[in-house]
C-alpha positions in Angstrom: -2.1 94.8 -9.2 -4.4 97.1 -11.2 -2.5 99.3 -13.7 -3.6 102.5 -11.9 -2.4 101.4 -8.5 1.0 102.5 -7.1 3.5 100.2 -5.6 6.3 101.5 -3.4 7.8 98.1 -2.7 7.7 98.4 1.1 9.7 101.7 1.2 9.5 102.8 4.9 9.9 106.4 3.9 7.0 106.3 1.4 4.9 104.2 3.8 5.2 107.1 6.2 4.2 109.6 3.6 1.2 107.6 2.5 0.3 106.5 6.0 -3.0 108.4 6.1 -4.1 107.5 2.5 -6.7 105.0 1.7 -5.1 101.9 0.1 -4.7 100.8 -2.6 -3.4 104.1 -3.9 -4.1 105.4 -7.4 -1.5 107.4 -9.4 -3.7 110.5 -9.0 -3.9 110.2 -5.3 -0.2 109.3 -4.9 0.8 112.3 -7.1 -1.4 114.6 -5.1 0.0 113.4 -1.7 3.6 113.5 -2.8 3.2 117.0 -4.3 1.7 118.3 -1.0 4.3 116.6 1.1 7.2 118.0 -1.0 5.6 121.4 -1.0 5.4 121.3 2.8 9.1 120.2 3.0 10.0 123.1 0.7 8.2 125.6 2.9 9.7 124.2 6.1 13.2 124.3 4.6 12.9 128.1 4.5 12.7 128.3 8.3 15.7 128.1 10.5 14.3 125.3 12.7 13.0 123.2 9.9 15.8 123.5 7.3 18.0 120.6 8.4 15.2 118.1 8.9 13.4 119.1 5.7 16.5 118.7 3.6 17.3 115.4 5.1 13.8 114.0 4.4 13.9 115.4 0.9 17.1 113.6 0.0 15.7 110.4 1.6 12.7 110.6 -0.7 14.9 111.3 -3.8 16.9 108.2 -2.9 13.7 106.1 -2.7 12.5 107.5 -6.0 15.8 106.5 -7.7 15.6 102.9 -6.3 12.0 102.5 -7.4 12.7 104.1 -10.8 15.0 101.2 -11.8 12.1 98.9 -12.2 9.1 101.2 -12.6 8.8 103.9 -15.3 6.1 105.8 -13.4 8.6 106.3 -10.5 11.1 107.6 -13.1 8.5 110.2 -14.1 8.2 111.0 -10.4 12.0 111.4 -10.0 12.4 113.7 -13.1 9.3 115.8 -12.3 10.6 116.3 -8.8 13.9 117.6 -10.2 11.8 119.8 -12.6 10.2 121.5 -9.6 13.0 121.5 -7.1 16.3 120.9 -8.9 18.0 121.3 -12.2 15.1 122.4 -14.5 16.9 122.1 -17.8 18.3 118.6 -17.1 14.9 117.5 -15.9 13.2 118.9 -19.0 15.6 117.0 -21.2 15.0 113.7 -19.3 11.2 114.1 -19.5 11.3 114.9 -23.3 13.3 111.7 -23.7 10.6 109.8 -21.9 8.0 111.2 -24.2 10.1 110.3 -27.3 11.7 107.0 -26.3 10.1 105.1 -23.4 7.6 102.3 -22.7 5.1 104.7 -21.2 1.6 104.4 -22.7 0.6 107.0 -25.3 -1.8 108.5 -22.8 0.9 108.8 -20.2 3.3 110.4 -22.7 0.5 112.9 -23.7 0.0 113.7 -20.1 3.8 114.3 -19.5 3.9 116.4 -22.7 1.2 118.7 -21.4 2.9 119.1 -18.0 5.9 120.4 -19.9 3.7 122.7 -21.9 2.3 124.0 -18.6 5.8 124.4 -17.2 7.0 126.4 -20.1 3.8 128.5 -20.2 4.1 129.6 -16.6 7.9 129.9 -16.5 8.5 131.1 -20.0 10.9 133.9 -19.0 13.4 131.2 -17.9 13.9 129.7 -21.4 14.6 131.1 -24.8 11.8 130.8 -27.4 14.2 128.6 -29.6 14.9 126.3 -26.7 11.2 125.8 -25.8 10.1 125.3 -29.4 12.9 122.9 -30.2 12.1 120.6 -27.3 8.3 120.7 -27.4 8.3 120.3 -31.2 10.5 117.3 -31.0 8.3 115.7 -28.4 5.1 116.6 -30.3 6.4 115.1 -33.5 7.2 111.8 -31.7 3.7 111.7 -30.2 2.1 112.5 -33.6 3.9 109.6 -35.3 2.6 107.2 -32.7 -0.9 108.7 -32.9 -1.0 108.7 -36.7 0.1 105.1 -37.1 -2.6 104.0 -34.7 -5.2 106.1 -36.4 -4.4 104.7 -39.8 -4.6 101.2 -38.5 -8.1 101.9 -37.1 -9.1 103.6 -40.4 -8.3 100.5 -42.4 -10.6 98.5 -40.2 -13.5 101.0 -40.9 -13.3 101.2 -44.6 -16.7 100.8 -46.1 -18.5 101.9 -43.0 -20.7 105.0 -43.3 -19.5 107.7 -41.0 -22.1 110.2 -39.8 -20.4 112.5 -37.4 -20.7 115.5 -39.8 -24.3 115.7 -40.8 -25.1 118.9 -42.7 -27.2 121.4 -40.7 -30.7 121.5 -42.1 -30.5 124.8 -44.0 -31.9 125.4 -47.5 -28.8 127.1 -48.9 -26.2 124.7 -47.4 -26.5 122.2 -50.3 -23.0 121.7 -51.5 -20.2 119.7 -50.0 -17.7 122.5 -50.9 -19.6 124.8 -48.5 -18.5 122.9 -45.4 -16.1 124.3 -42.8 -15.0 122.0 -40.0 -13.6 123.6 -36.8 -11.6 121.4 -34.5 -10.8 122.3 -30.9 -8.7 120.6 -28.2 -11.1 122.0 -25.5 -14.6 123.5 -25.3 -15.7 124.8 -21.9 -17.7 128.0 -21.6 -18.1 131.5 -23.0 -15.7 132.7 -20.3 -13.0 130.5 -21.8 -11.3 132.6 -24.5 -10.5 129.7 -27.0 -14.1 128.4 -26.7 -15.5 131.9 -27.4 -13.1 132.3 -30.3 -14.3 128.9 -31.7 -18.0 129.8 -31.3 -17.6 133.3 -32.8 -15.7 131.9 -35.8 -18.3 129.2 -36.3 -21.2 131.7 -36.1 -19.5 134.1 -38.5 -19.0 131.4 -41.1 -22.6 130.2 -40.8 -23.7 133.8 -41.4 -21.5 133.7 -44.6 -23.5 130.7 -45.8 -21.2 127.8 -44.8 -22.3 124.5 -43.3 -20.2 124.5 -40.1 -19.4 121.6 -37.8 -17.5 122.0 -34.6 -15.5 118.9 -33.3 -14.2 119.0 -29.8 -11.4 116.5 -29.2 -11.5 117.0 -25.5 -7.9 115.9 -25.8 -6.2 117.8 -23.0 -5.4 115.4 -20.1 -8.3 115.4 -17.7 -7.0 112.7 -15.4 -3.6 111.8 -13.8 -2.1 108.6 -15.3 1.5 108.7 -14.1 3.4 109.9 -11.0 4.1 113.5 -12.1 4.9 115.8 -9.2 3.1 119.2 -9.3 1.0 118.0 -12.2 -2.3 119.6 -13.3 -5.3 118.1 -15.1 -7.4 120.1 -17.6 -11.0 121.0 -17.5 -13.3 118.6 -19.4 -17.1 118.6 -19.5 -17.9 115.0 -20.2 -21.7 115.7 -20.5 -20.9 117.5 -23.8 -20.2 114.1 -25.4 -23.8 112.9 -24.8 -25.7 112.4 -28.1 -28.7 114.4 -29.3 -28.5 117.4 -27.1 -28.5 121.2 -27.3 -25.8 123.0 -25.3 -26.9 126.5 -24.4 -23.8 128.6 -24.2 -24.2 132.2 -23.1 -21.9 134.7 -21.5 -22.8 133.6 -18.0 -24.0 129.9 -18.0 -23.8 126.5 -19.6 -27.0 124.4 -19.7 -28.1 121.2 -21.5 -31.4 120.3 -23.1 -32.7 117.8 -25.7 -31.9 118.6 -29.3 -34.7 119.0 -31.9 -33.0 116.7 -34.4 -30.7 113.7 -34.4 -27.4 115.7 -34.0 -26.1 117.7 -31.1 -25.5 121.4 -31.3 -24.3 124.4 -29.3 -26.7 127.3 -29.1 -24.6 130.5 -29.1 -25.8 134.1 -29.8 -29.1 132.9 -31.3 -27.3 130.4 -33.6 -27.4 126.6 -33.5 -23.9 125.3 -34.3 -23.6 121.5 -35.1 -21.3 120.0 -32.5 -19.7 116.7 -31.6 -17.4 115.9 -28.7 -15.3 112.7 -28.7 -15.7 110.3 -25.8 -12.6 108.2 -26.7 -9.8 107.9 -29.2 -11.6 105.0 -31.0 -14.0 107.5 -32.5 -11.3 109.4 -34.4 -11.1 106.9 -37.2 -14.8 107.6 -37.9 -14.0 111.3 -38.2 -11.2 110.7 -40.6 -13.3 108.4 -42.7 -16.2 110.9 -42.7 -13.9 113.7 -44.0 -12.6 111.3 -46.6 -16.1 110.7 -47.9 -17.3 114.3 -47.6 -14.4 116.6 -48.4 -15.0 120.0 -46.7 -13.9 123.4 -48.1 -11.7 124.1 -45.1 -10.6 122.6 -41.8 -9.5 124.9 -39.0 -7.7 123.9 -35.8 -8.4 126.3 -33.0 -5.0 126.4 -31.2 -2.0 124.2 -31.9 -0.8 120.9 -30.5 -3.8 119.4 -32.2 -3.0 115.8 -33.2 -6.2 115.2 -35.1 -5.9 118.4 -37.2 -2.4 117.3 -38.1 -3.6 113.8 -39.0 -6.2 115.3 -41.3 -3.6 117.6 -42.9 -1.3 114.6 -43.5 -4.0 112.3 -44.8 -5.7 114.8 -47.1 -2.9 117.0 -48.3 -4.0 118.8 -51.5 -7.7 117.8 -51.1 -8.6 120.9 -49.0 -6.7 123.4 -46.8 -6.1 122.5 -43.1 -4.9 125.5 -41.0 -4.0 126.0 -37.4 -5.4 129.2 -35.9 -3.4 129.8 -32.7 -4.7 131.3 -29.5 -1.3 132.6 -28.3 1.2 134.9 -30.0 4.1 132.5 -30.4 4.8 130.1 -33.2 2.3 127.2 -33.1 3.5 123.6 -32.7 2.1 121.6 -35.6 3.2 119.0 -38.2 0.9 118.9 -41.2 -1.3 122.0 -41.1 -0.6 125.5 -42.4 -0.1 127.9 -39.4 -1.8 131.2 -39.2 0.6 133.6 -37.5 0.1 136.9 -35.9 3.5 138.1 -37.1 6.4 136.9 -39.3 8.6 134.4 -37.4 12.3 135.0 -36.8 14.6 133.2 -39.1 15.8 131.0 -36.2 12.2 129.9 -35.3 11.3 129.4 -39.0 14.3 127.2 -39.5 13.3 125.1 -36.4 9.7 124.9 -37.5 10.6 123.6 -41.0 7.3 124.6 -42.5 7.2 125.8 -46.1 4.5 128.3 -45.9 2.3 130.2 -43.5 -0.6 132.7 -43.4 -0.7 136.0 -41.5 -3.6 137.2 -39.5 -4.3 140.5 -37.7 -5.0 140.4 -34.0 -8.8 140.6 -33.2 -11.4 140.1 -30.6 -14.8 138.7 -31.5 -17.3 140.6 -29.5 -17.8 143.9 -27.6 -17.8 143.9 -23.8 -20.5 145.6 -21.9 -20.1 146.8 -18.3 -22.8 146.3 -15.7 -21.6 149.4 -13.9 -20.2 147.8 -10.7 -18.9 150.6 -8.6 -15.9 150.7 -6.3 -17.9 150.7 -3.1 -19.6 147.4 -4.1 -16.1 145.9 -4.7 -14.7 147.2 -1.4 -12.3 149.6 -3.2 -11.6 153.3 -2.4 -13.2 156.0 -4.4 -10.3 158.5 -4.2 -7.3 156.4 -5.3 -5.7 155.8 -8.6 -6.2 152.0 -8.9 -3.8 149.7 -10.7 -5.3 146.3 -11.5 -3.2 143.2 -11.8 -5.3 140.4 -13.2 -4.7 136.6 -13.6 -5.6 133.1 -12.5 -1.9 132.3 -11.7 -0.8 135.4 -9.8 0.8 133.4 -7.0 3.3 132.3 -9.7 3.4 135.4 -11.9 3.7 138.1 -9.2 7.4 137.9 -8.8 10.0 140.1 -7.1 10.5 142.3 -10.2 6.8 143.1 -10.4 6.6 143.7 -6.6 9.6 146.0 -6.8 7.8 148.0 -9.5 4.6 148.2 -7.3 6.7 149.1 -4.2 8.3 152.0 -6.2 4.9 153.3 -7.4 3.3 153.1 -4.0 6.3 154.8 -2.4 6.2 157.6 -5.0 2.6 158.5 -4.5 0.1 157.9 -1.7 -2.6 158.5 -4.4 -1.9 155.0 -5.9 -3.3 151.7 -4.8 -3.0 148.2 -6.3 -5.8 145.7 -6.9 -5.1 142.0 -7.5 -8.0 140.2 -9.3 -8.5 136.6 -10.2 -6.2 134.4 -8.1 -8.0 133.0 -5.0 -4.8 131.5 -3.8 -3.2 134.9 -3.4 -5.7 135.8 -0.7 -4.2 135.7 2.7 -0.6 135.8 1.4 1.6 138.7 2.4 2.0 141.1 -0.5 4.0 144.2 0.2 3.0 144.3 3.9 4.4 147.8 4.3 1.6 149.0 2.0 -1.2 146.7 3.3 -3.6 149.6 3.6 -3.3 150.2 -0.2 -3.3 146.6 -1.4 -6.6 144.9 -2.3 -7.0 141.2 -3.2 -10.4 140.5 -4.8 -10.0 137.0 -6.0 -12.0 135.5 -8.8 -14.7 137.8 -10.3 -17.7 136.6 -12.3 -18.0 140.0 -14.0 -14.3 140.5 -14.8 -14.8 143.3 -17.4 -16.8 145.4 -15.1 -14.3 144.9 -12.3 -11.4 145.9 -14.5 -13.4 148.9 -15.6 -13.7 150.0 -12.0 -9.9 150.6 -11.9 -7.7 153.1 -13.6 -4.8 151.2 -15.2 -4.0 147.6 -16.1 -0.6 146.4 -15.1 0.4 143.0 -16.6 2.9 140.6 -15.0 5.7 139.1 -17.0 3.9 136.1 -18.5 2.6 134.6 -21.7 -1.2 134.6 -21.1 -3.5 137.4 -20.2 -4.5 138.6 -23.6 -8.2 138.6 -22.8 -7.7 140.7 -19.7 -5.5 143.1 -21.7 -8.2 143.5 -24.3 -10.9 144.0 -21.7 -8.8 146.8 -20.2 -8.6 148.5 -23.6 -12.4 148.1 -23.9 -12.9 149.8 -20.6 -10.7 152.7 -21.7 -7.8 151.8 -19.4 -4.2 152.4 -20.3 -2.2 149.2 -20.1 1.4 148.8 -19.0 3.2 145.5 -20.0 6.7 144.3 -20.8 7.4 144.2 -24.6 8.4 140.5 -24.6 7.7 138.7 -27.8 6.1 135.8 -26.0 3.5 138.0 -24.3 -0.1 137.8 -25.5 -0.8 141.1 -23.7 2.1 142.9 -25.4 0.9 141.6 -28.8 -2.7 142.6 -28.0 -2.1 146.1 -26.8 0.7 147.1 -29.1 3.8 149.1 -28.8 2.0 152.1 -27.3 1.5 150.2 -24.0 4.6 147.9 -24.1 7.8 148.8 -22.3 11.3 147.5 -22.2 11.6 147.5 -18.4 9.7 147.8 -15.2 11.4 151.1 -14.6 9.8 152.5 -17.8 6.5 151.0 -16.7 6.8 152.8 -13.4 7.5 156.1 -15.2 4.4 155.6 -17.4 2.1 154.7 -14.6 3.2 157.8 -12.5 2.5 160.1 -15.5 -1.0 158.5 -15.8 -1.6 159.0 -12.1 -0.3 162.5 -11.9 -1.0 164.2 -15.3 -4.7 164.3 -16.1 -4.2 165.4 -19.7 -1.7 162.7 -20.4 -4.0 160.1 -18.8 -6.9 161.1 -21.0 -4.8 160.8 -24.1 -3.9 157.2 -23.1 -7.5 156.4 -22.4 -8.4 157.5 -25.9 -5.6 155.4 -27.4 -6.9 152.4 -25.5 -10.4 152.9 -26.8 -9.2 153.4 -30.4 -7.2 150.2 -30.3 -10.2 148.3 -28.9 -12.4 149.4 -31.8 -9.9 148.1 -34.3 -9.9 144.7 -32.6 -13.7 144.3 -32.9 -13.5 143.7 -36.6 -13.1 139.9 -36.3 -15.2 139.3 -39.5 -12.5 140.8 -41.7 -10.0 138.4 -40.1 -12.1 135.4 -40.9 -12.7 136.7 -44.4 -9.0 137.1 -45.0 -8.5 133.5 -43.9 -10.9 132.4 -46.6 -9.2 134.6 -49.2 -5.8 133.3 -48.3 -7.0 129.7 -48.6 -8.8 130.3 -51.9 -12.2 129.5 -50.4 -15.3 131.3 -51.8 -18.2 132.0 -49.5 -21.7 130.8 -50.7 -23.5 134.0 -49.6 -23.4 136.6 -46.9 -26.4 137.6 -44.8 
């Protein structure tokens, strides 16, 4: 049997589940089929006529998973991930962490399970304390890093003496010194609509303008394929074409296109600047990168976001040779091993003790470029002209729009017929019943290509209880919209918009929104506060300069 094929050992129950699947069955197809089947059982269990049958079939499946798991570790992953979704979450998390740390799963499968846990904590962050999340994920990451680093050093030993050429200097007259090199490493490069990608490109362009020779390395390390039986799993976007040699990647605000490069190296063309770029195709290439950095020591290595195995490997191998920092894309304490974290705020004593790092840098919140509205009007969007529109934005709204948020919206819509709600971004929310008693004042727009202009067509940005959404929150500020969010320390939106727009409860949010809807002078004051905060966030250059100063790196020149 091929390693990617699934064996259910003649289980009649599973044979029935997979009856309509093409055999042999891959782990990806099996995971997808089981996830859909279990989801359907879960939905049926909520009906009076389907409850008994669904529960019986569910427990039959669990029994089969347990039997198969005795001899097949992939089925053990299936069993624990099923409990993660439908059973005792904390017990399932502990079991999956143990698999990552102490099991015979391949490194790639462990990495896949790790990122499923990252996703679980990301979307259900309110269910766990920050200390609990960080302790478990950090433990698993450190175990993965140890395996990764040992393999990398073995590969490096085999390459000694080979000339590594992944980081050729850009052909610029003033970039003549090795000490002027900045290497930016990312886990994922996608498009200008992807906030971490945009941050990476804006940082690279800024340092090029300061006179540095900049190289961007994309590890493309987030799991892009299913390699074990994880129920409810997700794979991550990966643009394989970016790894093709000698190409120019045109990255603008709307599109991504490829063309032949004018020299021997690939680059990303972004805001009229060619940024030297390399994307890995496989793990074997990492040893070449480490050797190249050993031969040509840069001035600074920056990891965009945490959980970056290669950045930690560089930090561990080259400690003292040059600074290696982790520039996180979320507000929480980054998970890292051998880099210096750049934090948005001082960590609590509890988290600092858990992290165990000796030093860190502090950075102000910022946003690299100014948004421009195309002037989409409400009529074009199918929205009413005469209502006070509350926008709720996100790509995971079907998960994030919970009973607490719906209760807040219900209270607001009951209090004033002048208020309407607009859901933007989640296509899977379309067609679902959201506050049916107010259906004439609920609008679901789905994904919007011009998100900033769509947000700007509303009156106030209301953020669900979640960790992400910082980009949407900043867009709202740029459009002059007041923001209402919960003041949770894990919320990117709360960190981005500040205490003026962060509230301790949905009741306080409701009071604030009503004042904005009913008191014109108060609303104008909040609009101006939003615009003032947005202007402060546009000074990204000073943030990048501060990073240089904190690391003791001098810039060659500044144009």
